[in-house]
C-alpha positions in Angstrom: 0.0 0.0 0.0 2.4 2.7 0.6 0.3 4.2 2.7 2.4 6.8 3.7 -0.7 8.6 4.4 0.8 9.8 7.5 2.8 11.7 5.1 0.6 10.0 2.8 1.0 7.1 0.8 -1.1 5.1 0.8 -51.5 -13.2 -13.2 -53.3 -13.8 -10.5 -55.4 -16.7 -11.9 -57.8 -19.4 -10.7 -55.5 -22.4 -11.4 -52.2 -21.3 -12.9 -49.6 -23.5 -14.5 -46.7 -23.2 -12.2 -43.1 -23.6 -13.4 -40.4 -25.2 -11.3 -39.4 -23.0 -8.4 -35.9 -22.3 -7.2 -34.5 -24.2 -4.2 -35.4 -23.0 -0.7 -33.4 -20.1 0.7 -30.0 -21.2 2.1 -27.9 -19.6 4.8 -24.2 -18.9 4.1 -21.3 -19.1 6.5 -19.1 -16.2 5.4 -16.8 -15.4 8.3 -14.5 -12.5 9.3 -16.7 -10.4 7.0 -15.3 -7.1 8.4 -11.7 -8.3 8.5 -11.4 -7.6 12.2 -9.7 -11.0 12.9 -6.1 -11.1 11.8 -2.9 -11.9 13.7 -0.9 -9.0 12.4 1.3 -6.1 13.6 0.5 -2.8 12.0 3.2 -0.5 10.7 2.0 3.0 9.8 -1.6 1.7 10.0 -1.4 -1.3 7.6 0.0 -4.8 7.3 0.6 -6.8 4.1 -1.1 -10.1 3.6 0.2 -12.3 0.7 1.0 -15.9 -0.3 3.9 -16.0 2.2 2.0 -14.3 5.0 -1.6 -15.6 5.2 -2.6 -13.8 8.4 -6.2 -12.7 7.5 -8.4 -15.3 9.3 -10.6 -17.3 6.9 -9.5 -15.5 3.8 -6.7 -16.4 1.3 -4.7 -13.6 -0.2 -3.6 -14.0 -3.8 -2.0 -12.0 -6.6 0.5 -9.5 -5.3 -1.2 -9.4 -1.9 -3.4 -7.0 0.0 -3.2 -4.6 2.9 -5.2 -4.9 6.1 -5.7 -1.3 7.1 -6.7 -0.2 10.6 -8.4 3.0 11.6 -5.2 4.8 12.5 -4.7 5.2 8.8 -8.3 5.7 7.6 -11.8 5.1 8.9 -13.3 1.7 8.3 -16.8 1.3 7.1 -17.6 -0.9 10.1 -15.4 -1.9 13.0 -11.7 -0.9 12.9 -10.3 -2.6 9.8 -10.7 -2.7 6.0 -8.9 -4.2 3.0 -6.9 -2.4 0.3 -6.8 -4.9 -2.5 -3.4 -3.6 -3.7 -0.4 -4.2 -1.5 2.2 -2.8 -3.9 0.4 -4.2 -6.9 -3.0 -5.7 -7.6 -4.0 -8.6 -5.2 -7.0 -10.6 -4.2 -8.8 -12.3 -1.3 -10.9 -15.4 -1.4 -13.1 -17.4 0.9 -15.0 -20.6 0.2 -18.6 -20.8 1.6 -21.3 -23.4 1.7 -24.0 -23.0 -1.0 -27.0 -24.8 -2.4 -26.8 -25.6 -6.2 -29.3 -23.6 -8.1 -29.7 -21.0 -5.4 -29.0 -17.3 -6.3 -26.9 -15.4 -3.7 -26.5 -11.6 -3.3 -23.0 -10.3 -2.3 -23.1 -6.9 -0.7 -20.1 -4.9 0.5 -18.8 -1.4 1.1 -16.3 0.1 -1.4 -14.0 3.0 -1.4 -10.5 3.8 -2.8 -7.1 4.4 -1.2 -6.7 8.2 -1.2 -2.9 8.0 -1.2 -1.6 11.3 -2.4 1.5 9.8 -4.0 -0.6 8.0 -6.6 -2.7 9.9 -9.1 -6.4 10.1 -8.1 -8.8 8.2 -10.4 -10.6 5.0 -11.0 -10.0 2.1 -8.5 -11.3 -1.0 -10.3 -12.0 -4.5 -9.1 -13.9 -7.7 -9.8 -16.1 -9.9 -7.7 -16.1 -13.5 -8.9 -18.1 -16.5 -7.7 -19.4 -19.6 -9.5 -18.1 -18.4 -12.9 -19.8 -15.0 -12.6 -17.6 -11.9 -12.6 -19.0 -8.5 -11.7 -16.7 -5.4 -12.2 -16.8 -2.4 -9.9 -15.2 1.1 -10.0 -14.7 3.7 -7.3 -13.2 7.0 -8.6 -11.2 8.9 -6.0 -10.9 11.9 -8.2 -14.7 12.2 -8.4 -15.5 11.3 -4.8 -12.7 13.4 -3.3 -12.5 10.9 -0.4 -9.9 11.4 2.4 -8.6 9.3 5.2 -11.0 10.9 7.6 -14.0 10.6 5.2 -13.6 7.6 3.0 -17.1 8.2 1.4 -18.0 4.5 1.3 -20.4 3.3 -1.3 -22.6 0.2 -1.0 -22.2 -2.3 -3.8 -24.0 -5.5 -4.7 -23.4 -8.4 -7.1 -25.1 -11.8 -7.4 -24.3 -15.3 -8.5 -26.1 -18.6 -9.0 -24.4 -21.5 -7.1 -23.5 -24.6 -9.1 -22.1 -26.7 -6.2 -22.4 -27.2 -2.5 -19.4 -24.9 -2.0 -18.5 -21.7 -3.8 -15.3 -19.6 -3.7 -16.0 -15.9 -3.5 -13.1 -13.7 -4.7 -12.4 -10.0 -4.7 -9.7 -9.1 -7.2 -8.1 -5.7 -7.8 -7.6 -4.7 -11.5 -6.1 -1.3 -10.6 -2.7 -0.7 -12.0 -2.2 3.1 -11.7 1.3 3.6 -10.3 3.0 6.1 -8.0 5.8 6.4 -5.5 5.8 4.1 -2.5 8.3 2.6 0.0 9.0 -0.1 -2.6 9.7 2.4 -5.3 7.2 3.0 -8.1 4.2 0.6 -7.8 0.5 0.4 -8.0 0.2 0.7 -4.2 -3.2 2.4 -4.0 -6.1 0.2 -4.9 -9.8 -0.3 -4.3 -10.8 -0.7 -0.6 -13.5 -3.0 0.7 -15.2 -3.7 4.0 -18.3 -5.4 5.5 -18.9 -8.3 3.1 -22.3 -9.9 3.4 -23.6 -12.9 1.5 -27.4 -13.7 1.6 -29.6 -16.1 -0.3 -31.8 -14.3 -2.8 -35.6 -14.8 -2.5 -36.8 -17.8 -4.5 -38.4 -16.8 -7.8 -41.6 -18.6 -8.8 -42.7 -18.1 -12.4 -46.3 -18.9 -13.3 -47.7 -19.2 -16.8 -51.4 -18.4 -17.4 -53.5 -19.2 -20.5 -55.8 -16.4 -21.7 -58.7 -16.4 -24.2 -59.8 -13.2 -26.0 -63.3 -12.2 -24.9 -63.2 -8.6 -26.1 -65.2 -9.0 -29.2 -64.3 -8.8 -32.9 -61.0 -7.2 -33.7 -59.4 -6.2 -37.0 -55.8 -6.6 -35.8 -53.8 -8.6 -33.2 -55.1 -7.5 -29.8 -52.4 -6.1 -27.5 -51.3 -8.4 -24.7 -52.2 -5.7 -22.2 -55.7 -5.2 -23.6 -58.7 -5.6 -21.2 -60.4 -8.2 -23.3 -58.1 -11.0 -22.3 -59.6 -13.5 -19.8 -57.5 -15.9 -17.7 -58.6 -19.5 -17.9 -59.1 -22.0 -15.1 -56.2 -24.2 -15.8 -53.8 -25.9 -18.3 -55.4 -26.5 -21.7 -55.5 -30.2 -22.6 -55.0 -29.7 -26.4 -51.4 -29.9 -27.6 -52.3 -27.0 -29.9 -52.5 -24.7 -26.9 -49.6 -26.1 -24.7 -47.4 -23.3 -23.4 -44.2 -24.9 -24.8 -45.6 -24.4 -28.3 -46.1 -20.6 -27.9 -44.1 -17.5 -27.1 -45.1 -15.9 -23.8 -46.7 -12.5 -24.4 -47.4 -13.1 -28.1 -51.1 -13.6 -29.0 -51.8 -16.4 -31.5 -54.9 -17.0 -33.6 -56.6 -20.4 -34.2 -59.2 -20.6 -37.0 -62.4 -22.5 -36.3 -62.8 -25.8 -38.2 -65.3 -25.5 -41.0 -66.0 -21.9 -40.5 -63.9 -19.9 -43.0 -62.9 -16.6 -41.6 -63.8 -17.5 -38.0 -61.5 -18.2 -35.2 -60.2 -17.2 -31.8 -57.3 -15.4 -30.2 -55.3 -16.9 -27.3 -52.4 -15.7 -25.2 -49.9 -17.1 -22.6 -48.7 -14.6 -20.0 -46.2 -15.2 -17.2 -46.0 -13.7 -13.8 -43.1 -13.7 -11.4 -43.3 -13.7 -7.6 -40.8 -14.0 -4.8 -41.3 -16.8 -2.2 
């Protein structure tokens, strides 16, 4: 980090056709979410954690390492410590948590940027990765004008769908802007994170409902939102009307047998609810 910041571095319906619902909500076991637990000695308010010095409890540092920063250097979002994802160059931290395959999880965290005056102010970029999903985030210290006494934290959220019974969550810096540091010229001022929370997203239940047109004669395709659509009492038995044979939200016309020019309009609509 270089955190010489002391001199500063650093449809409602009667009987709907329900689709398969997502698994029940699942609890996660993310630990040391605010980075308070670490067997470290701070020098100038920070301590480097890397592959040779894994002192951040329950997290694994990767890349070029990260800095655990205490509140003698800058104010944490919660508690007394936060993480600069750049030690002297971009680093990462990871933790593996229990998950339920198919369940969607939300990852929330507080984000800021190292305001080290020895590195040009600007975009501090990072990725959050889990279960093959990567979400990029940016905090711009030039725009925010944050300082060590007011880090101007921003709440961030990403999500992922678990594919296994355990998932590795990783925060990775992609910030490479260089400036002077105790190690010479390096990318020592990165994105800063704190207070990571992982929660199971509400289950989403999708329901398809078959509608018939009861709005009288029309000269063109009736709009799907028109008042003349009437929800039916269940799943149509005819293969002609099965939902898998039609696009949701697109009306379709079926001519009457033996009655040239006559026929009826039908429509499948889908509603989404959280359980």
